[in-house]
PLY file of the C-alpha trace (Angstrom):
ply
format ascii 1.0
element vertex 210
property float x
property float y
property float z
element edge 209
property int vertex1
property int vertex2
end_header
-7.51 18.72 4.39
-10.53 17.53 2.40
-13.84 16.97 4.20
-14.48 13.86 2.14
-15.07 10.68 4.18
-11.78 8.91 4.78
-10.71 5.31 5.31
-7.29 4.67 6.78
-5.11 1.94 5.32
-1.96 0.87 7.16
0.36 -0.79 4.67
3.89 -1.21 3.41
4.79 0.39 0.10
6.39 -2.87 -1.03
3.42 -5.08 -0.09
1.93 -6.66 -3.24
-1.36 -7.52 -1.51
-1.82 -3.83 -0.73
-1.13 -2.91 -4.34
-3.85 -5.24 -5.60
-6.30 -4.13 -2.91
-5.82 -0.43 -3.63
-6.31 -1.00 -7.35
-9.57 -2.84 -6.74
-10.91 -0.24 -4.31
-10.02 2.77 -6.43
-11.58 1.16 -9.52
-14.78 0.46 -7.57
-14.79 3.99 -6.19
-14.56 5.40 -9.71
-17.36 3.11 -10.86
-19.64 4.30 -8.05
-18.62 7.95 -8.18
-17.89 7.86 -4.46
-16.22 10.70 -2.57
-14.43 8.39 -0.12
-10.70 8.94 0.09
-7.94 6.63 1.33
-5.32 7.74 3.82
-2.58 5.17 3.22
-0.33 5.19 6.26
2.95 3.54 7.15
3.11 -0.05 8.34
6.86 -0.64 7.79
7.39 -4.37 7.48
11.17 -3.94 7.60
10.74 -2.59 11.14
7.93 -4.97 12.09
10.05 -7.98 11.06
13.41 -6.38 11.86
14.56 -7.47 8.40
14.23 -6.34 4.78
11.78 -8.01 2.40
12.69 -11.51 1.24
12.46 -10.93 -2.52
12.22 -14.66 -3.32
9.18 -14.87 -1.05
7.80 -11.69 -2.61
8.30 -13.03 -6.12
6.37 -16.20 -5.22
3.47 -14.12 -3.86
3.36 -12.04 -7.03
3.43 -15.09 -9.30
0.53 -16.51 -7.27
-1.53 -13.37 -7.77
-0.73 -13.05 -11.45
-1.92 -16.60 -12.00
-5.35 -16.15 -10.44
-6.10 -12.64 -9.15
-4.32 -9.85 -11.02
-2.83 -10.92 -14.37
-2.85 -7.28 -15.50
-0.59 -6.09 -12.66
3.11 -6.46 -11.74
4.27 -6.28 -15.36
7.62 -4.71 -14.49
8.38 -6.22 -11.10
12.09 -6.95 -10.73
13.47 -8.46 -7.50
16.88 -7.01 -8.37
15.60 -3.43 -8.18
13.22 -3.86 -5.26
13.84 -1.03 -2.74
16.24 -1.88 0.06
14.10 0.25 2.41
10.67 1.87 2.26
11.42 4.59 4.81
12.25 7.45 2.38
9.14 6.66 0.32
6.99 6.66 3.46
8.40 10.10 4.17
7.36 11.35 0.74
3.86 9.91 1.16
3.58 11.75 4.48
4.55 15.05 2.80
1.98 14.39 0.07
-0.81 13.84 2.59
0.16 17.06 4.33
-0.62 18.77 1.02
-3.98 17.06 0.48
-5.76 13.72 0.65
-5.88 13.54 -3.13
-2.15 14.22 -3.44
-1.41 11.63 -0.76
-3.46 8.99 -2.57
-1.84 9.77 -5.90
1.69 9.63 -4.51
0.94 6.42 -2.60
-0.16 4.77 -5.84
2.64 6.32 -7.90
5.29 4.88 -5.57
3.80 1.41 -5.85
3.46 1.71 -9.60
7.16 2.59 -9.88
8.05 -0.60 -7.99
5.60 -3.07 -9.48
5.05 -1.82 -13.03
8.32 -0.06 -13.86
10.77 -2.08 -11.76
12.28 1.02 -10.17
13.93 1.39 -6.78
12.06 4.06 -4.83
14.75 4.02 -2.15
17.06 5.58 -4.77
17.02 9.37 -4.16
17.04 10.03 -7.91
13.94 7.90 -8.51
12.17 9.21 -5.43
13.09 12.75 -6.42
11.42 12.25 -9.79
8.20 11.23 -8.08
8.42 14.17 -5.69
9.01 16.62 -8.54
6.04 15.24 -10.47
3.77 16.30 -7.59
5.57 19.49 -6.61
6.90 18.00 -3.36
10.22 18.13 -1.53
11.95 15.04 -0.16
12.55 14.68 3.57
15.92 13.74 4.99
16.25 10.11 6.04
16.13 10.78 9.80
12.88 12.74 9.52
11.33 10.15 7.20
12.18 7.37 9.65
10.86 9.32 12.65
7.53 9.97 10.90
7.30 6.33 9.80
7.91 5.08 13.32
5.26 7.46 14.64
2.66 6.13 12.20
3.69 2.56 13.02
3.15 3.22 16.75
-0.23 4.79 16.01
-1.20 1.77 13.94
-0.27 -0.61 16.73
-2.33 1.44 19.19
-5.31 1.11 16.83
-4.97 -2.68 16.66
-3.37 -2.96 13.21
-1.94 -6.45 12.70
-0.40 -6.38 9.24
-0.30 -5.02 5.70
-2.79 -3.99 4.47
-5.14 -3.27 7.35
-8.19 -1.11 6.66
-9.76 1.00 9.42
-13.18 2.61 9.04
-14.52 5.69 10.87
-16.93 3.33 12.67
-13.96 1.69 14.41
-14.29 -1.53 12.42
-11.30 -2.90 10.56
-10.24 -5.60 8.13
-6.85 -7.20 7.53
-5.94 -8.05 3.92
-9.55 -8.35 2.72
-10.47 -9.79 -0.63
-7.84 -12.53 -0.84
-7.49 -16.06 0.45
-3.81 -16.99 0.67
-2.33 -20.44 1.20
1.30 -21.46 0.88
1.97 -24.81 -0.78
4.62 -27.26 0.40
6.89 -26.27 -2.50
6.92 -22.62 -1.39
4.55 -21.35 -4.07
1.26 -19.65 -3.21
-2.35 -20.51 -3.89
-4.10 -17.12 -3.95
-7.76 -16.64 -4.82
-10.15 -13.69 -4.71
-12.51 -13.57 -1.73
-15.43 -11.92 -3.49
-17.78 -12.03 -0.51
-15.37 -10.32 1.89
-14.35 -7.71 -0.67
-18.00 -7.00 -1.40
-18.58 -6.42 2.31
-15.62 -4.04 2.41
-17.00 -2.13 -0.56
-20.37 -1.75 1.12
-18.85 -0.50 4.38
-16.53 1.88 2.60
-18.86 3.37 0.04
-21.76 3.71 2.47
-19.67 6.59 3.87
-20.30 8.76 0.83
0 1
1 2
2 3
3 4
4 5
5 6
6 7
7 8
8 9
9 10
10 11
11 12
12 13
13 14
14 15
15 16
16 17
17 18
18 19
19 20
20 21
21 22
22 23
23 24
24 25
25 26
26 27
27 28
28 29
29 30
30 31
31 32
32 33
33 34
34 35
35 36
36 37
37 38
38 39
39 40
40 41
41 42
42 43
43 44
44 45
45 46
46 47
47 48
48 49
49 50
50 51
51 52
52 53
53 54
54 55
55 56
56 57
57 58
58 59
59 60
60 61
61 62
62 63
63 64
64 65
65 66
66 67
67 68
68 69
69 70
70 71
71 72
72 73
73 74
74 75
75 76
76 77
77 78
78 79
79 80
80 81
81 82
82 83
83 84
84 85
85 86
86 87
87 88
88 89
89 90
90 91
91 92
92 93
93 94
94 95
95 96
96 97
97 98
98 99
99 100
100 101
101 102
102 103
103 104
104 105
105 106
106 107
107 108
108 109
109 110
110 111
111 112
112 113
113 114
114 115
115 116
116 117
117 118
118 119
119 120
120 121
121 122
122 123
123 124
124 125
125 126
126 127
127 128
128 129
129 130
130 131
131 132
132 133
133 134
134 135
135 136
136 137
137 138
138 139
139 140
140 141
141 142
142 143
143 144
144 145
145 146
146 147
147 148
148 149
149 150
150 151
151 152
152 153
153 154
154 155
155 156
156 157
157 158
158 159
159 160
160 161
161 162
162 163
163 164
164 165
165 166
166 167
167 168
168 169
169 170
170 171
171 172
172 173
173 174
174 175
175 176
176 177
177 178
178 179
179 180
180 181
181 182
182 183
183 184
184 185
185 186
186 187
187 188
188 189
189 190
190 191
191 192
192 193
193 194
194 195
195 196
196 197
197 198
198 199
199 200
200 201
201 202
202 203
203 204
204 205
205 206
206 207
207 208
208 209
């Protein structure tokens, strides 16, 4: 494992708020030339909620963010090809982090890019296998992927994680879904705006690490 300072992020692979947050943080990291790395861990909303994602709800969230926060993202999102489960993809991310922090980060972003920019189903073994091959990784069987995902979920709960995404710093401080203010309108649509002050505070905490 790398000795670079690390921030843990508990999140679901299908969470659009996580996708936006990771993009913002990685862009800021590049701008600052920071050595901080992200360990993106499993917070499986399908297990938390005991139900798969509601793609209509998800679509409304994405439309809300494209309108005001991230017009450049989600170009290929397709509710019809949204993964029926995130568990196999969590398994692949775990394997990637076993290889290195950098590989884990790259695979975590690649999986989300497949969903949100290319409209691909990362629960499909063929699609997931393509991602694994790209990084020289081997897919886990479903039982092992689920066991590892449940273990990370339990660890997240023990650390006080409350949702996706939840950032945890080496200092013990944490932040749930920073950088966005989210309100649901009566018609079911979302009013989503950037929270610049909170995101700036997160940047300062994170990049003070190195």
